[in-house]
C-alpha positions in Angstrom: -9.3 -11.3 10.2 -12.6 -10.3 8.6 -12.9 -10.2 4.8 -13.7 -6.4 4.9 -10.3 -5.7 6.4 -8.6 -7.8 3.8 -10.5 -5.9 1.0 -9.5 -2.5 2.5 -5.9 -3.7 2.8 -5.8 -5.1 -0.8 -7.1 -1.8 -2.1 -3.8 -0.1 -1.3 -2.0 -2.1 -4.1 -2.6 0.7 -6.6 0.8 2.2 -6.2 2.4 -1.1 -7.3 0.8 -0.6 -10.7 -1.8 -3.5 -10.4 -5.1 -2.3 -11.8 -8.0 -4.8 -11.9 -10.8 -4.6 -14.5 -13.3 -2.9 -12.2 -12.8 0.4 -10.4 -11.1 0.3 -7.1 -13.2 0.8 -4.1 -11.7 3.3 -1.8 -13.0 2.1 1.6 -15.0 -0.8 3.0 -18.1 1.5 3.5 -18.4 1.9 -0.3 -19.0 -1.8 -0.8 -22.6 -2.5 -2.0 -24.3 -4.9 0.4 -25.4 -7.1 -2.5 -21.7 -8.2 -3.3 -20.4 -10.9 -0.9 -17.0 -9.7 0.5 -15.4 -13.0 -0.3 -16.3 -12.7 -4.0 -15.0 -9.2 -4.1 -11.6 -10.4 -2.6 -11.3 -13.3 -5.1 -12.3 -11.0 -8.0 -9.6 -8.5 -7.0 -6.9 -11.0 -6.5 -7.8 -13.1 -9.6 -9.4 -10.8 -12.2 -9.7 -13.6 -14.6 -11.8 -15.6 -12.2 -14.6 -15.7 -14.8 -12.4 -17.4 -17.3 -11.0 -19.9 -14.8 -14.6 -20.8 -13.8 -15.7 -21.3 -17.4 -12.6 -23.5 -18.1 -13.3 -25.6 -15.0 -17.0 -26.0 -15.7 -16.4 -26.9 -19.4 -13.7 -29.4 -18.4 -16.2 -31.1 -16.0 -18.8 -31.3 -18.7 -16.3 -32.6 -21.3 -15.1 -35.3 -18.9 -18.7 -36.2 -18.1 -19.4 -36.6 -21.9 -16.3 -38.8 -22.7 -16.3 -40.7 -19.4 -17.3 -44.1 -20.9 -14.8 -43.8 -23.7 -12.1 -42.7 -21.3 -12.7 -45.6 -19.1 -12.5 -48.0 -22.0 -9.2 -46.4 -23.2 -7.8 -46.4 -19.7 -8.5 -50.2 -19.2 -7.4 -51.4 -22.7 -6.8 -49.0 -25.6 -6.4 -51.8 -28.1 -9.7 -53.4 -27.2 -11.4 -49.8 -27.2 -10.0 -49.2 -30.8 -11.4 -52.6 -32.0 -14.8 -51.6 -30.5 -14.8 -48.5 -32.6 -14.0 -46.0 -29.9 -11.9 -43.1 -31.3 -8.9 -43.7 -29.0 -6.7 -41.0 -30.6 -9.5 -38.3 -30.5 -10.4 -39.0 -26.9 -6.8 -39.0 -25.9 -6.2 -35.7 -27.7 -9.3 -34.1 -26.1 -8.3 -35.3 -22.7 -4.8 -33.8 -23.2 -6.4 -30.5 -24.3 -8.7 -30.4 -21.3 -5.8 -31.2 -19.0 -3.7 -28.5 -20.5 -6.4 -25.9 -20.3 -7.0 -26.7 -16.6 -3.2 -26.6 -15.9 -2.8 -23.2 -17.6 -5.8 -21.7 -15.9 -4.6 -23.0 -12.4 -1.1 -21.6 -12.8 -2.5 -18.1 -12.0 -4.1 -19.4 -8.8 -1.6 -21.8 -7.4 1.7 -21.2 -9.3 3.6 -23.4 -11.8 5.1 -25.9 -9.4 2.0 -26.5 -7.2 -0.3 -27.3 -10.2 1.2 -30.8 -10.2 0.2 -31.3 -6.5 -3.3 -30.0 -7.2 -3.7 -32.5 -10.1 -2.3 -35.5 -8.2 -3.4 -35.1 -4.6 -7.2 -35.0 -5.2 -7.0 -37.9 -7.5 -5.0 -40.0 -5.0 -7.4 -39.0 -2.3 -10.4 -40.1 -4.5 -8.8 -43.5 -5.1 -8.8 -44.0 -1.3 -12.5 -43.4 -1.1 -13.9 -44.4 -4.6 -14.6 -48.0 -5.6 -15.2 -47.4 -9.3 -14.0 -45.1 -12.1 -17.1 -43.0 -11.9 -17.0 -42.5 -8.1 -13.2 -41.7 -8.4 -14.0 -38.9 -10.9 -16.7 -37.5 -8.8 -14.6 -37.6 -5.6 -11.7 -36.0 -7.4 -13.8 -33.0 -8.4 -15.1 -32.7 -4.8 -11.7 -33.0 -3.2 -10.1 -30.6 -5.7 -12.8 -28.0 -5.4 -12.8 -28.1 -1.7 -9.0 -27.9 -1.5 -9.1 -24.7 -3.6 -11.9 -23.1 -1.8 -10.6 -23.9 1.7 -7.0 -23.0 0.7 -8.1 -19.6 -0.7 -10.1 -19.0 2.4 -7.3 -19.9 4.8 -4.8 -17.9 2.8 -6.9 -14.8 3.0 -7.6 -15.3 6.7 -3.9 -16.0 7.6 -2.3 -13.6 5.0 -0.2 -16.3 3.3 0.3 -17.3 -0.3 -2.6 -18.9 -2.0 -0.7 -21.6 -3.8 1.1 -23.1 -0.9 -2.1 -23.0 1.3 -4.1 -24.9 -1.4 -1.4 -27.5 -1.6 -1.3 -27.8 2.2 -5.1 -28.2 2.4 -5.0 -30.8 -0.3 -2.3 -32.8 1.6 -4.2 -32.5 4.9 -7.4 -33.8 3.2 -5.3 -36.7 1.8 -3.8 -37.5 5.2 -7.1 -37.3 7.0 -8.8 -39.5 4.4 -6.0 -42.1 4.5 -6.2 -42.2 8.3 -10.0 -42.5 8.3 -9.9 -45.1 5.6 -7.1 -47.3 7.0 -7.8 -47.2 10.8 -10.8 -49.6 10.6 -8.7 -52.0 8.4 -5.9 -51.8 11.0 -8.2 -52.4 13.9 -9.7 -55.4 12.1 -6.2 -56.8 11.4 -5.2 -56.5 15.1 -8.5 -58.0 16.3 -8.0 -61.0 13.9 -4.5 -61.5 15.2 -5.7 -61.6 18.8 -8.3 -64.2 18.1 -5.6 -66.5 16.5 -3.5 -66.5 19.7 
């Protein structure tokens, strides 16, 4: 289903009492050509998309700034404190960033599915990444792609966005696990056949 039809169908929600920040466009012909239809749909469904985007971008920047201290605290908090790293401050900042991301994502995926969106991209990144830095980068990539693909497929299939995002994250995890472990399984079976 094209995005323009979704926009025209969503614009009939006025009678429910939902009023977005911008004025409601009456028909698909009134949409200016400079606005991408996907952005219009997302801004209509999630009017606080600007706030969510700023929270996500600022959390990525904060995690990038505290990455070395966070790694030291993760490995050994006592040794990090002896080295002069502010363990309590970094832990508190990490908790605040996590809370801000969770609260902003509740609007997109729902309260229960936030946990799956926090855990699944990180677990997928651990399958691919070989260091703390690469795991953080892969977690951001898998999380962002899960949200974007989930929102796209939920708009195309007219389903709930939260469950579709969680499903896409789970599918990405399963595909990554299969792709990662099949070569190991094939090497294991080949080494067993040589022993016989």
